[in-house]
N, C-alpha and C positions, 0 to 999 in steps of 0.2 A: 682343146686348145693346148699345145705342146708346150711347156716350160721352155724358156730361152735356155736356162742350164743344161736342159737336154739335147737341145738342139745343137750347142756349142760342142756337147760330147758325141753326139750320133752322126751329124750331118757331115758327110765327106765330099759331097759333090760340086762344093762351091768354088767358082772361078773368079779371078779378078778381072778388072776393065782392059788387061791385057788380053783376057781369055786364057789364062793359065791357072791352073788347079792350085787352090790355095795349099794343097797338100803335096803337092808334087808327087814323088814317087810312093809316098806314105798312103797315097789315095788307093781304092780297090782297081784291081787291075782292069775291070771292066769299065771303068771311067777314064782310063787313059788313052786318049787317040795314038793310033800308030804313027810314030816317029815325033811325036811332040815333045818328049824327053830325050834329050841327046846325052849320051854317056861317052867318056873316055877314059883310058889310065892315067892315072893322076902323075903328073911330072915334078910336084912339089918334093923338096928335099924333107927328110925325117920319116917319120913311121908311115905317112902318106904314100911314099914314094913308089910308084908301080906296083901297089897295093892289089890285091885279087878283086877288091870290092872297086867298082869305077866311081867318078866323080861326076855330078851333074852338071854338064856344061852348060845347058840352057837355062838352068836357074841362076847361074854366075851371071850369064849374059844379059838376063833381066836385071839383076842386082845393079851391074854395071850401069845400065841405061838410066836407073834411077838413083845413082849412088848420091846425089847432093842432097835430093829430099829426103832418102832414109837417113842419113846422117842428121840433117836438120831436125826431122821430126823425133828422131832420137835425144837429141840435144833438148827440143822443147819439152819432152816429157820427163827427162833427167832434171831440167829445172823445175818443171811442176812438182816432181819429188823433193827436190832440195826446199821448196817452199813450205812444204807440209812437214818434213824431218829436220829441216836446219841444215845448213851448208857445212859440210864435213868432209874430211878423207873417207871415202865410202867403205864400209866393210862388206864382207862377203854377201849378206842378204839384202843389203842395200842395193847391190848390183843385179841379185835375182828380181828384186821386185821391180826394177827399172825395165829389167827384161821381160817381165810379166806384162808390163803395161805395154811394151810393144806388141807382144805376143796376143794381147787382148785386142789391139786396134783393128784389125780387118772385122772381128765380130763386132765392134761397136758399128762398123758401117752396114755390114750384111743384115743386122737384126733389127736397124732401126726402120721407120716406117717408109713405104716406097719402093722397097724391094731392090734397091742398087746394089750392084757389085762392090767389094772392096775396092778402093784406089790400089794401083799395081805397087807405088811406093809402100804402102802399109803391109801389103802382103810380102813384099821383098823383105823389109823389115822384120817380120815375124818369122820368117824362114831363118834369119840370122840370130834373132832373140832365142827360138827354139834351142838352138845350140849352145847359147851362153846359160839358159836355164838348166840345161842337161850338164854342163861343166859345173855349175856352182852347186848341182845337187851332190855331184860325186864328191865336191871338196866337203860338202855339209857332212856326209856320211863318213868322211875320213874324219872330220874335227868331232864327231859324235862317238866315233870309235879310239879317238886319242892319237890319232896318225897324221893330225895335221895341225900346227900352231898357227894362229893367224898371224899375217904378216902384211905390210903395205902392199896393196894391189893394184900396181903400177900395171901400164898397158903390157909392157915386156914381161912381167912376172905372169900376168894373165895367160898370154900366148905360152910361155913355157909351161905352165900348168896345164893347158888344154892338151899340149903334146904329151906331157909326162903321165896324166891319167886316163888317157885313150879317148876323150872327149872327140878328137878328130875322126875317129874309125867308129864308121857306125854299123849296124848288122849287114845294110845290103849295099851302103856307098859312104865315100869317104867325104869330108868337109871339101868343098870346092873352092873356097877361099884362099888366095895368095898371102902370104905373110905381111905384105906392107898393107892390102887392103884390111886384114884382121887387125893390123896395129891401129891404123887408122879410126877402125870402128871401137875400139876398146880405149882409145884416147877420148873419144866424144862420150863413151858410157860413163868412163870415170870424172871426166871434169869439161865436157864438151857445152858451146853455146852455139846456138843457131847462127849461121853466116848467109844465109841466102833469103830471098824475097818471095820467093815462089808463090803462086795462088793456093796450093795444096796446103803450104805451110801456114799461110795465113789465116786459111780454113781452120787448120788444126788449132792454132793458138787462138781464136777466136772462140772457140767452143770446149778449151782445155778443160774447164771445170766438169763438163758432162763427161768427157774422155777419161778424165781421173776418178769419177764416181765409178764408172764402168770398171775400170782397169783395177782399182783399188778392190772391189769386191771380187771380181776374177781372179786376182792374185791369192788374196786370202781364202778364197773358196779352194782353191787348188792344194794350199798347204792344209786347211781343215779336212779336205777327204783324205789327205794323207794320213794325218793325225788319227783320224777315225778309223781307217784301214789299220794302223798299227795298234790302235785300242782293240779292236776286234780280234786281232789275232791273241790277246790273252784270254778272251772269253772262248774262243774256240779251243786254246790249249786245256782250259780248265774242263770243258765238255769233254775233250780226248780222255784227260787224266780220269773223270768220273766214270766214263763207260768202259774204257780199257782196251786195249789191242785187239781183242778176241771178239768184241761185241759187233753184232751185224751193223750198227751204225758207224763204225771205226773207220771204214773206208771212205764215207761222205765226209765225216770230220776231218780225216786227213787232208781232203781235197779242199776244204776251207781253209785249214792252215797253210797249205802250200800253193793256193791259187792265185795267181797273178800279182799284180803290183797296181796300186792306185795311188794317184794317175798312173798311166801306163809310162810316164816320162820321168817318174820317180823311182826310188830304190828302197829296198827292204832293210830295214835296221831292226835292233832288238834283241834281247839277250838269247843264249842258247837253248834255253829249258824256260819257257813262259810261265809254264805252270808251277814252276819251283819259286817264282818270285813273288814274295809277299805283297799284299795290298799297299802298304805305304811305301813301298819302293817303287811299285809301278806308278803310284802317283807322282814321284819325284820325276821319275823317267819321262813321264808323258808332260808334266809341268816344265821341262826344258824344252821340248818342242812346242808348246802351247807359246813360249815366249818369243817364237819366231814370228807369231801373229801379231802385226803392229798396225794401227790405224793411220791410212794415208788418205782417205777421202777429204775434199775439202769441208763436208758438213760434218765430217765425223761419225757418220752413221756406222762405219765398220768397226766401231768399238764394241758394238754388240757381238761381232764375230771373236773378238779377243777373248770376250768373256765366255763365249761357247767353248773356246779352247781350253780354256781353264777348266771348266765344267766338264769336258771329257777326261781330263785328268782326276778331276774330285770323284767321277764315277767309278774309277778303279781304284783309287786310294779308299774311299769309304763306300764299298758296294752294298747295294740294298740286299737285305736278308734272303728274300725269296722263299719264304717258308710255304706259301701256297704253292709254288712253282715245284719246290722239293717234294712235296707231299705229291703233286701229279706225277712227278717223274718215278717217285718211288711205286705209286700205284700201277702205272703202265708199264713199267720195265724191271720192276724188281729188284732194284739197286738197292745197296745197303745204306743205312741213314747216313753215315758221313760222306758217301759218294753222291746221293741224292741232293743234300745239302749244298754240296760243291756245283752240282749242275742247276740246281734251283737259283741259286746266287748267279750263276752265269745266264741263265735265261733273263732274269730281272735285271741284271746288268745290261745285256744286249738291248731289252726294253728301251732303258733309260738312254742308250746311245742311238737310238732309233728315234727317240723324241728330239734328242739334239741335232740329229741329222735334219729332221724336219723343219727345226728352228734356223739353222744355218741357211738350207736350201731356202726357205722362205725369205729370208733377210737379205741373201743374194739376187733372188729372182726379182725381187721388189726394187731393189738398187739398180739394177741392169735396166729394168722398163723405167725408171725414174730418170735415165739418162736420155731419154727420147721422149719429150712433152706429148708426142702423138701416140704412145703405146697404151695399149689397153691394159687394165689392172692384171696384176698376177695370178695366176690360177692356184688353187690349193696343191700342196706337195704331197700327194696322197702315198698311200704304201706302195703302189706300183710304180709311181714316179719315182720314189726313194729306191726302190730296188734296181730302176734302170740307172742311176747314178754309180751304181756298183759293178765293177768288173765280176766278182762272183757273189750275188746276193745269196745270203744264207737263210733267207726267211723259210723256204720248202723243208730244207734240214731241221730247222729249228722247230717247226710246227710238228715234224714226226715227234720230236721228243716230249714236247708240251704244249699242245695246241692250245686249250682253253687257257692258260697262264699268258701265252704269248699274245692271242687275240684280246685279251683283258688289259694287257700292260702296256702294249704298243698303240700309238696314236693311229686314228683312221687314216 
């Protein structure tokens, strides 16, 4: 039985009940039917104007056809979020979390029993909230770097920010939304309320607690994958420092340090020299990120994820000694005592992070399935499943460094 968290990450073939690909142009080319995605040069003023990357006109056409339902669904979820966090002028991460609720909605329908496709309005909403999430991530990175000062996030301010930080320009296509449509979407995102009485919105409202249970854990899981990824970069840097640039393992360790982004729609942040940062300062840095994980599920079952985020920071601030792993490293690779101790500590720290990833994934998988009363119990999140959660899994490389210690210290 495949865990739902892996299905969300790996399945790219799904279509909505309009028979459009959920992922649009981001889907593998072999899944895109000839002519089903229509592109044209962007006519909108600003950075998108006649850009070399085209805009997806067919996605805009679908969004327009379901526009009222998209806005009402967004308003329903914004209101449900406000019930959990309190009504207030939204900060950056409030908007990010509401956007993630929208991004999770197609999967709420796809994964539940019955095998029905996502409603088209939910798929269209998710395509817009993907862009909101990318925008918020860019601003968050600027804030962490001291390049952005929190300010009131009005619809106009959000629009201007998306233009200024390059969110509207993708790698292969530009945002297809006209300014008037974007402003209206941001109005609802910031302070909107449902205005219609469509059946699909009544259905969404009737099961909003289940939607929130699913979406809350989806959102926190994405944050925790990012935090876990950034924490592992310290481990890789320590191993690279311990073995040095001339060791036979150096290229593989460099690949781990430089390998990808997790999740793919997030950005890499951190110090210029990870290995030079002392443990206490690592913990402070990761604690700042852990504070972004907040419970928003109606039953507060996602409070466990908040605790796991803090535990990731503590794993770096108070790393395990790893004496046995250090001895194994010295025996297998002939490293000097100080270098072997550094490598042993890194192996033991990775094992602790791997255990936390299992706990996080287990909590999220359980919650996603509890959102569907007909779902079967969650399968165990074993080593192979955990490695599939990562863009660049390190287990094979680390097993070459200290195979016995890694096997003994990491959970099955």
